[in-house]
N, C-alpha and C positions, 0 to 999 in steps of 0.2 A: 154422907146422901142418899145410902141407903133404899131401895122400895123400887117401884115399875118407873117406866117410863112412859109419861104422858102426853100427850100431845101439847098443852103446857111447854115442856122438855122441847119436843123439839119447833115450836112455833120461836124460843129462844132461840137457839141452835143456827138455825134459818137469822133470826137476826144477828147474832152473832157474826155470822159470816158475811152476810152483806155490810154490815160496820169493815171487818178487815177486809174485804176487797176497796174497800172505801182508803182504807192507811196503805195496802199495798200498791208503786207504783207499776202501773203499765206505762212503763215509758215514751210508747209512739203514740198515745191515743191524744193528747193536744197536736201528735205533728200530722195526721194524718184526718181529710177529711171525714164526718162518720154518718151512716144510713142506719135509723133502727127499724126501720120495717121494712124487709128485705123477705120477698117469699119463694121457694118452689127449687127446685134443682140446680137451678143454675138462673141469678136473674142479671138484665145489663143493669150497670153503673153508670152509665154517662154515652155520650154518641158525639162523638169528636169531629171538629166540621174546620175540614180542612180551612189554612188562610188562603182568602180572596182579593181579589185585586180587584182599585179602581179605579175612573180610567178619567186619563186627563188626555183635556182641546178637545174631547169628544167634538162634528160637526153641529150646529145649531139644527133643532127643528128631523134630529134623525131617530132611529127607532131608541126608546128606551131601554138600558142595557138590562141583564137578565143573566147574572152570571154562575160561573156553574161550581160548584164546592164537592169535596169529597167529602161524605161522612166514613166516621169508624169506631160501629159500634162497641163499648168495651163492654165486656162480660167479667161475671163473680162466681163460683161454686162454692157453696158453705162448707167448711171442714169443722168438725167434730172432737169437742176438747168434754175430757170425761175423768172423775175419779172418783172413789168411793174409798175405805178403808174399815172393817167391823170392829170392832170395839173389843178386844180380847180384856179388860178390865173389868172387876167387878163393879167399881164402882161409875157405873152408867151413865149415870144422871151429868155429876161433874162433868166427863171426858162432852157434853154437848154441852150445857149452860158455863162453864173454864173458858172466856174471850180466849185465854192464855193455851188453850190448849190443843194437842200439837192438830187435833179431829177441827179447830179450827183455824189456827193459824196455816198450820200445812197445808191444809186445804186449798182455801183461799192462796196459798202461794204460789202451787201449783198449776192453780186454774193459772195465774197472773204470769208465771212461766211463761203455761206454752201459748199464750195469747199471743207476747211476746218473738215468740220464736216465728208465729205467722204471720205477721205484719212483717218481720224484720225478712224474712223470705219474700216477701213481697217487692221489695225494691228493687234485685234483678232475675230473681224469678223468670216464668213465659205466663206471660194475661191470655186471655181469650179475645181474639178479635174475630168480627165477618158479621154477617148477616143474618142467613137461618141456617146453618151450623157452625156456631162460632169455633176458631179455628185457635191451637195450644202456638203463639208463638214468642222467640225467644229475648231476651232482653238486644236492644241495638243503636241503646246511645252513646255517648261518648267516654273516651277516657285520660284521665291523669297519666301518664309516666311515671315512671318507680324511679326516673332519670330528672325526673323536672325539681328545678331549685340546686342544682347541684353546680359547681363552679363553672363558668364558663370556659371551653378547651380543656376541659379535666370530667367528664360527663361520671358518673357512677351511681347507681344503685343509691338513694337515700331515704330515711323517714320521715313522715310526716313534719310540713310545713307550712306556714303562709304562702306561701309563692304557689304552691300545687290548689290551695282556698280559691285566690283568684284566679288560675288555669280553670278552676269548673266554671266558677263565676262567668268568664270568661266565654266561655264555651253554652252559654246557656243561655247569653246577650246575643251570642251567631247567631242561634237558634231563633231572634229575639223573642226570647219572653224577656220583660223589665222586672230589674230582681226586684227595682222597687214598690213595685204592686202589689209585690210576693212576701210569702210567709215564708221564709229559709230555713233548710234544720241541715245539720252537719253528724252524722253516727260515725266514731272513732272507739274503738277497744282503748283498753287503759296504756297500750304500749304507745299506741300511737299519738294519746294525749299528754306524756310525758313528749314525746319528740316536739309535738308543737307546744309546748309549756318551754323546754328547752332554745325550741327554737325562737320564741318573745322573747326571751328573758338575755339572751345569747349573744343574738344574732338582727335579727328585726326589730329595735329598736324602735322605729320608725312606727310600727304598729303595738307596742307595748302599753302606751292610752290605749287603742280601741278597742282590748280587751280585756275583759272581768276574769280575776285573775284570783287563785287562793292555793292555797301552800299545793304547791306541786301539782294545781288542776288549773284545768283550763276550763270556763264556762260557758262566757261565747265568745265571737270574734267576729269582727264586721258587724255584728249587731246579729248572728247566727248563731241560738245557741247550741253545745253539745249537745249530744247525749252519746251516756258512756254507755255503748255494751259490746259483747265480741256474736251479734248473731247476722252480723251483714254476714255477704256472701267469702266464702271461701277464692284466696289466690293461693298463688305454684307457693311452691316452697321458700322457706325463707322470706315471704314474703304475706303483707294483708293489704285490708280492702278497708279503704272509708267508700262513705255515702254524701252526697247532696243532693238535697232533693226541695224544693217546691214545696206545701202543704197542696197547691189545687193538683201535683201531679200523682196524686196519692189518695187511695181510700179505703172505709173499710167498713163493715158494718155484723151487723147480729139478724141474723135468722130465723134465731132462740134465744133468749136472753137465758140470763143461766138461771138453772133450775136447782135448787136447794133440798132437799127431799132426805128422811130418817127415817127406816123401819125394821124389825123384828127380820131377819134374813136365815129362814129355815132349811138353808141348803148347812148354816155354822148355828148349830145350837140356837138358832131363837137371839139369836147376840144382837143390838142393834147394828144398823148398815149402816152407816153418815153415806151419801152420792149425792156428786154435781156433774150438770150436764149444764155444755150451749151450745150451739152450732154459730158458728161465725166467717165472715169474706173478707179478702184485703186482695186491693187490684193495685199495678200502679196503672194507670191512666195515659200517659205520653213518656214513649222512653227518651225527649229528648229532656223533661223534667226533673231527670234523676242518673245523675253522674257518679262515674266507679274515679275510684283514686286507688292507686297504688301505690305500697310502701314498703321499705325494707328492713326487715326485721332484726 
């Protein structure tokens, strides 16, 4: 396929990358709310209205109530993802038009990995809140201790188990989050998934029927899909960190959809230079809707 690279080849490259992106697994997409029309250096994702109280046994003929409510605007700033690679081989056309080439598959995979990192960072990273000048505030939610689920009378650090998930659910319910009305997700790394599998198969027989299992892997527990990832916040030495959250508590959006381009690079002997760029943002909306679960490695 020797010859000059034409606009038709570049269009085919863009279409190949778009198709490859659809096939790559952006693991958090379905677990976060999405907004496709974000603009500017920062944008308010939502205005959290605090819980309000109704009256009981109010006097007949009294004033109509005007209950106070707290407001907490939550903002997000865009983060840039880009990727580029000069085609050094002579067969530039094949590199652009072959769906399996590294310039198609490698570029798409690189963008998706960074997107997964940005969304995972939002689970426990700082969020921007405030009215006129947003302030970066750290996560201040509940943490399931590393000893939850260990034998009574002999507390010890242990790995992931069903009891820790139940404790995380309880923390949400304590915050008056109606779990039955929410979509919940659980992020675990491979070791935590193995620990949970062992707990289900050897200890928690009562919950085995409530889990979706395949060989050496738990796909779902208590109706909660499990997202395998090593991107959740780091814990202390010899510890790992899982996360349970509600979809209504997390959001991400596009400030600029992925732009895919390929042009000759005059600084690289006019070699063809594919390039991709996008700007996205992600944030936690409420701390109570994201629970940290500590586990022993």
